[in-house]
C-alpha positions as CSV (number, residue, x, y, z in Angstrom):
1,M,-85.6,50.2,-275.1
2,L,-82.8,52.1,-273.2
3,V,-82.2,51.4,-269.4
4,D,-80.2,53.8,-267.5
5,S,-78.4,51.3,-265.1
6,H,-76.3,53.6,-263.0
7,C,-77.9,56.9,-261.9
8,H,-78.3,58.7,-258.9
9,L,-81.7,60.4,-258.8
10,D,-81.5,61.2,-255.1
11,H,-78.5,63.7,-255.9
12,L,-79.8,65.8,-258.6
13,D,-79.9,69.6,-258.3
14,L,-83.8,70.0,-259.3
15,S,-83.9,73.6,-258.6
16,D,-83.9,74.8,-262.1
17,R,-85.8,71.8,-263.7
18,D,-89.5,72.1,-264.5
19,G,-91.5,69.6,-263.1
20,G,-88.7,68.4,-260.8
21,L,-87.8,64.8,-260.8
22,N,-90.8,63.9,-262.7
23,G,-89.7,66.5,-265.4
24,V,-86.3,64.5,-265.4
25,I,-87.8,61.2,-265.9
26,D,-90.2,62.4,-268.5
27,A,-87.4,64.1,-270.5
28,A,-85.3,60.7,-270.3
29,Q,-88.3,58.9,-271.6
30,A,-88.6,61.1,-274.5
31,R,-85.3,60.3,-275.3
32,G,-85.9,56.7,-275.3
33,V,-84.9,55.8,-271.8
34,S,-87.6,53.4,-270.4
35,H,-86.3,52.1,-267.1
36,F,-84.0,53.6,-264.4
37,L,-81.7,52.0,-261.7
38,S,-80.8,54.6,-259.2
39,V,-77.9,53.6,-256.9
40,A,-77.4,54.3,-253.2
41,V,-74.1,55.7,-252.0
42,D,-74.3,55.0,-248.2
43,M,-76.8,53.3,-245.7
44,T,-78.3,56.6,-244.6
45,T,-79.9,57.5,-248.1
46,S,-80.5,53.8,-249.1
47,R,-84.0,53.9,-247.4
48,S,-84.8,57.4,-248.7
49,L,-83.8,56.3,-252.3
50,I,-86.0,53.3,-252.0
51,E,-89.0,55.4,-250.9
52,L,-88.2,58.3,-253.7
53,T,-88.1,55.6,-256.4
54,A,-91.2,53.8,-255.2
55,Q,-93.3,56.8,-256.8
56,F,-92.5,55.5,-260.2
57,D,-93.3,52.3,-262.1
58,N,-90.1,52.5,-264.3
59,V,-87.5,53.6,-261.6
60,Y,-85.9,51.0,-259.2
61,S,-83.3,51.4,-256.7
62,S,-80.4,49.4,-255.1
63,F,-79.1,49.8,-251.5
64,T,-75.6,49.5,-250.2
65,R,-73.7,48.3,-247.3
66,C,-71.4,50.1,-245.0
67,R,-68.2,51.1,-246.6
68,K,-66.8,52.1,-243.3
69,F,-64.8,49.2,-241.4
70,H,-67.3,46.9,-240.0
71,S,-66.8,48.0,-236.5
72,Q,-67.4,51.5,-237.4
73,C,-70.6,50.6,-239.5
74,P,-73.5,52.4,-237.6
75,A,-75.6,49.2,-238.5
76,S,-72.9,46.7,-237.9
77,K,-74.6,45.1,-235.2
78,N,-78.0,44.7,-236.9
79,S,-76.7,44.7,-240.4
80,L,-78.7,41.7,-241.8
81,A,-82.0,42.6,-240.0
82,W,-81.3,46.2,-241.5
83,H,-80.4,45.0,-245.2
84,S,-83.4,42.3,-244.9
85,S,-86.0,45.1,-244.0
86,L,-85.0,47.2,-247.2
87,A,-85.1,44.2,-249.4
88,W,-88.7,43.7,-248.6
89,L,-89.8,47.2,-249.7
90,P,-91.2,47.9,-252.9
């Protein structure tokens, strides 16, 4: 069993791929990759990545904290609540 433990499935250019993201996952599985961890790069895409990967039983996502200084972080006042809301998503 192979696991791609650090990929960015939400940043792929799928314009020339037959089957889109499903085609990418299928091609990787044909080469022995059974599970994927797609890593978020910012707070904005964290939620959309979780929603994207929820479509697959073998694809998981991580979310990130704000990389800016705490006072500049858009969710700094509600950071704990925001992260907690993501943690409960499938």
